[in-house]
C-alpha atoms as one frame of an Amber mdcrd trajectory, in Angstrom:
protein
 -86.052-201.538  78.013 -85.711-204.230  75.439 -83.896-207.677  76.540 -81.026
-206.973  74.549 -80.083-203.983  76.937 -79.962-206.141  79.668 -77.294-208.560
  78.325 -75.407-205.466  77.254 -75.267-204.197  80.924 -74.394-208.187  82.155
 -71.756-208.015  79.779 -70.244-204.610  80.694 -70.009-206.317  83.799 -68.789
-209.538  82.547 -67.243-209.521  79.050 -68.041-212.814  77.351 -64.348-213.193
  76.419 -63.449-213.520  79.798 -65.413-216.968  79.931 -63.199-220.422  80.088
 -62.633-222.117  76.290 -64.857-225.369  77.977 -67.996-223.010  78.572 -71.070
-221.765  77.106 -72.034-218.163  78.392 -74.427-215.705  76.833 -77.886-216.088
  74.522 -79.042-219.822  75.374 -82.586-219.647  74.264 -84.848-216.409  72.674
 -84.811-212.866  70.492 -83.291-210.489  72.660 -85.361-207.380  70.598 -88.589
-208.059  72.901 -89.097-205.519  75.912 -88.682-207.196  79.366 -91.618-207.845
  81.315 -89.406-208.851  84.069 -86.743-211.280  84.866 -86.014-214.611  87.209
 -82.343-214.824  88.545 -81.176-218.357  89.257 -78.369-220.448  89.586 -79.695
-223.482  87.037 -82.767-223.528  84.549 -84.960-226.517  85.041 -88.417-226.868
  84.318 -89.684-225.567  87.928 -87.886-222.106  87.076 -89.195-221.625  83.778
 -92.592-222.222  85.155 -92.275-219.949  87.663 -91.283-217.337  84.809 -94.646
-217.832  82.949 -96.631-217.707  86.256 -94.754-214.449  86.488 -95.603-213.224
  83.459 -91.396-212.810  82.951 -89.845-212.886  79.878 -86.346-213.395  80.905
 -84.607-215.759  82.843 -81.082-215.054  83.625 -78.972-218.056  84.861 -75.339
-218.667  86.075 -75.005-222.220  84.932 -75.753-222.547  81.576 -78.563-224.547
  80.110 -77.416-226.006  77.065 -73.393-227.218  77.069 -73.433-229.874  74.370
 -74.680-229.969  70.616 -77.756-231.082  70.245 -79.184-232.381  66.133 -82.516
-231.892  67.599 -84.706-230.553  69.886 -87.802-233.084  70.816 -87.764-233.428
  74.705 -85.607-236.060  75.713 -84.085-234.920  78.534 -84.563-231.346  80.699
 -82.601-229.166  78.733 -84.889-229.799  75.687 -87.903-229.569  77.755 -86.848
-226.277  79.328 -86.194-224.970  75.541 -89.526-226.247  74.390 -91.004-224.554
  76.718 -89.504-221.175  76.451 -89.415-220.956  73.114 -93.632-221.548  73.429
 -93.742-219.045  75.687 -91.508-216.282  74.403 -88.859-216.817  77.173 -85.241
-215.321  76.509 -82.642-217.122  78.647 -79.126-216.038  79.315 -76.055-217.197
  81.463 -73.152-215.501  82.824 -70.816-218.671  83.549 -67.512-218.777  84.066
 -66.922-215.070  82.577 -68.909-214.155  85.666 -66.357-216.486  88.275 -63.430
-214.487  86.186 -65.047-210.958  86.398 -63.559-208.467  88.685 -66.470-208.194
  91.452 -67.565-211.747  90.470 -68.578-214.898  91.998 -65.706-215.602  94.274
 -65.372-212.209  95.289 -68.905-212.436  96.735 -68.184-215.729  98.623 -65.144
-213.657  99.957 -67.908-211.057 101.362 -69.753-213.440 102.868 -66.876-215.063
 104.304 -65.078-211.594 106.146 -62.281-211.480 103.950 -60.300-208.313 103.422
 -57.430-207.436 100.844 -59.154-209.844  98.728 -57.042-210.605  94.928 -57.385
-212.592  92.613 -55.520-216.245  92.956 -54.952-217.495  89.566 -54.953-214.079
  87.130 -55.400-214.288  83.437 -51.986-214.277  80.994 -51.636-212.505  77.922
 -54.468-210.789  78.095 -53.693-207.668  77.256 -52.395-205.381  74.518 -50.295
-201.728  74.926 -51.582-199.664  71.783 -49.272-197.464  70.612 -50.336-194.173
  67.862 -48.759-190.744  67.151 -51.541-187.886  67.217 -51.071-183.686  66.449
 -50.894-182.070  69.224 -54.147-180.581  69.434 -56.134-183.482  68.578 -54.140
-185.534  71.182 -56.727-184.585  73.965 -60.136-186.276  71.923 -57.974-188.840
  70.838 -57.148-190.483  74.003 -60.881-189.693  75.378 -62.119-192.001  72.572
 -59.771-194.555  73.518 -60.459-194.641  77.431 -64.351-194.203  76.139 -63.491
-197.445  74.036 -62.084-199.423  77.183 -58.511-198.852  77.153 -56.767-197.367
  79.922 -57.797-199.701  82.873 -55.206-200.535  85.458 -56.386-202.129  88.679
 -58.455-199.145  90.212 -57.431-196.291  87.846 -58.979-195.471  84.687 -57.684
-193.077  81.616 -54.056-194.073  82.054 -51.753-193.224  79.031 -48.165-192.260
  78.608 -47.453-189.177  76.403 -44.363-188.277  74.725 -43.699-185.179  72.545
 -41.889-185.596  69.380 -41.852-184.869  65.786 -43.225-186.752  62.770 -42.643
-186.582  59.641 -44.632-187.053  56.068 -45.088-185.602  52.524 -48.418-184.659
  50.718 -51.441-184.836  53.531 -54.876-183.455  52.903 -54.979-182.021  56.506
 -51.896-180.227  56.995 -48.620-179.261  54.630 -48.175-178.419  51.296 -48.910
-180.926  48.607 -45.490-182.387  47.363 -43.491-180.943  50.590 -42.225-182.167
  53.047 -43.749-181.390  56.405 -43.515-181.718  59.948 -45.814-181.455  62.484
 -45.253-181.865  66.411 -47.223-184.780  67.812 -48.050-187.115  70.623 -46.950
-190.779  71.227 -49.466-192.297  73.086 -49.404-195.151  74.709 -52.019-197.266
  76.971 -53.477-200.668  77.686 -56.325-202.975  76.448 -57.484-205.735  76.943
 -57.558-208.419  74.109 -61.077-208.662  73.530 -61.493-204.661  73.206 -59.137
-204.025  70.085 -61.930-203.533  67.522 -63.561-201.109  69.646 -60.212-199.161
  70.208 -59.089-199.331  66.661 -63.113-198.086  65.632 -62.528-195.103  68.122
 -58.958-194.310  66.941 -59.847-194.123  63.225 -63.166-192.171  63.960 -61.613
-189.375  66.143 -57.754-189.460  64.368 -57.015-186.329  61.999 -54.923-187.938
  59.792 -55.872-190.157  56.565 -53.909-193.027  57.546 -53.060-192.831  61.155
 -50.257-194.927  62.719 -50.805-197.516  65.184 -49.167-200.762  66.836 -50.438
-203.022  69.193 -48.104-205.128  71.247 -49.004-208.232  72.800 -47.934-208.155
  76.985 -46.739-210.887  78.823 -47.970-209.273  82.186 -50.798-211.089  84.127
 -53.977-209.222  84.531 -53.856-208.886  88.095 -57.668-208.069  88.203 -59.621
-211.001  86.147 -59.088-214.709  86.622 -59.786-217.252  88.709 -60.300-218.018
  92.296 -59.618-215.444  94.756 -57.495-215.181  98.047 -57.655-213.121 100.893
 -57.019-212.707 104.988 -59.837-212.461 108.026 -59.815-209.702 110.266 -58.273
-212.379 113.116 -56.981-215.663 113.274 -59.627-218.942 113.725 -59.374-222.392
 115.086 -60.118-224.779 112.316 -63.190-226.344 113.672 -64.616-222.737 114.773
 -63.854-221.511 111.001 -65.380-224.815 109.477 -68.390-224.192 110.934 -68.962
-220.902 110.639 -68.888-221.531 106.424 -71.120-224.359 106.856 -73.470-222.016
 109.002 -73.254-219.610 106.460 -73.805-221.603 102.938 -76.148-223.631 104.758
 -74.085-226.860 103.846 -75.669-230.159 104.278 -72.533-231.706 104.412 -69.296
-230.332 104.701 -66.391-232.419 103.739 -62.746-231.443 104.529 -59.178-233.080
 105.016 -58.085-233.684 108.693 -57.638-231.115 111.146 -54.168-230.330 112.255
 -54.227-227.777 114.689 -53.374-224.671 112.446 -54.660-221.494 112.886 -57.112
-219.955 110.086 -56.556-216.458 108.558 -55.295-216.751 104.866 -58.216-217.789
 103.079 -58.310-218.850  99.310 -61.476-220.389  97.581 -63.056-220.509  94.392
 -66.641-221.479  93.914 -68.422-224.321  92.030 -65.623-227.323  90.896 -62.487
-225.206  91.473 -59.804-227.885  92.774 -58.129-227.296  89.826 -56.440-224.497
  91.844 -55.388-226.068  94.898 -51.640-225.696  93.606 -51.985-221.797  93.728
 -53.768-221.990  96.837 -50.644-224.145  98.719 -47.869-221.735  96.814 -49.619
-218.690  98.138 -49.487-220.077 101.673 -53.266-220.153 102.287 -54.517-221.505
 105.433 -57.436-223.052 103.641 -58.823-223.707 100.374 -62.662-223.812 100.126
 -64.362-225.069  96.972 -67.742-226.709  95.819 -65.953-229.638  94.660 -63.369
-231.926  95.022 -61.862-235.368  94.014 -61.303-237.990  96.845 -57.185-238.498
  95.407 -57.332-234.696  96.225 -57.632-235.121  99.987 -54.559-237.380  99.978
 -52.229-234.961  97.558 -52.829-231.964 100.078 -53.830-233.148 103.278 -49.665
-231.909 104.579 -49.938-228.831 103.127 -53.432-226.934 103.491 -57.136-227.642
 105.169 -59.276-228.543 102.295 -63.182-227.643 102.989 -65.848-229.162  99.924
 -69.006-227.363 100.743 -70.982-228.264  97.753 -71.355-226.749  94.444 -74.511
-225.194  94.972 -74.039-224.109  97.857 -70.902-222.088  97.147 -72.170-220.419
  94.328 -75.568-219.740  95.182 -74.734-215.885  96.356 -74.450-215.369  92.718
 -77.805-214.313  92.754 -77.292-211.788  94.581 -75.030-210.051  92.276 -77.524
-210.478  89.278 -79.886-208.543  91.742 -77.627-205.712  92.536 -76.588-205.240
  88.450 -80.391-205.182  87.510 -81.444-202.788  90.660 -78.382-200.252  89.950
 -79.088-200.390  86.065 -82.550-201.009  85.862 -84.713-200.041  88.794 -87.935
-199.804  87.137 -88.084-203.395  85.964 -89.359-206.183  88.011 -86.983-208.264
  88.972 -87.129-211.780  91.512 -84.836-214.168  92.856 -85.901-217.627  91.879
 -88.085-219.446  94.906 -86.737-223.204  93.080 -83.882-224.696  95.332 -82.583
-226.062  92.077 -79.662-228.043  93.779 -79.961-231.516  92.232 -78.107-233.340
  95.508 -80.147-234.087  98.456 -78.957-234.693 102.169 -80.176-237.529 104.217
């Protein structure tokens, strides 16, 4: 298969419009028309990772952290990023990254962390707002099923664990002069169905294309309404519950072992029991107020600023496990997607530990 087919599959799981504004997820280096020879999965792209791909004969590297964040006026090998770009181009290797779009996606990075901890009833801690639209259109009775089907296939009608969601109301439309039905020049009445459905903002163009391709009228009527609803399936961080409460010390020891943490930093222990757990992989301390508001017993993330330890120690147990350690299982998400969608393709998780932080 072509590399662009793999990219398309990754973006169906974690659409690029879900990434945060500061991010640079997506294609980093290379041309996607090439046939894939194999995929190497990693958290960070380093020179050692590119060398590993060359050794394996793979022409695709899939990473969580984007190789390129800032703009470059020249690529001459001044730092490891420029050297990786040069080496990848020289060896016809494509580099693709899924970062905060994978963090924010349903079943993404934070869900994987929750799975490792053993949380149940997992839901988004900080859902996205103003990401949804309502589409309303009017279709003749006989064509309503076909139009609904096309809209659902374009990504409309998904609410939580449900799909193909719509509301339909029968009514009567009037118009004069139509090549589809009625006599030209005469007022015509047509039994129609008002179809209402919901969709993410970034799927608007696909929905319009599907509607225009299947609607029988020359000038179909449709409206989009912005919704103030939060999109509870998409957003930052997650929160869930342990099957049984644990002491603070037992919980922290288990986290340290599970994530192979070299140094686990935390606020002082207060004797509380841990059952409701909030978390965010990477630099997630910005979600601490949300975790406190949700009455979480503990908040786990990869990085916490010094003064945050003062600000929240009386409200919640805060545990800092390390950026790399918190997101290391992202590679397993990539591996699962590749195995399901492209079982015939050679795929390996990198053997290179790209964590730049060492513990003495």
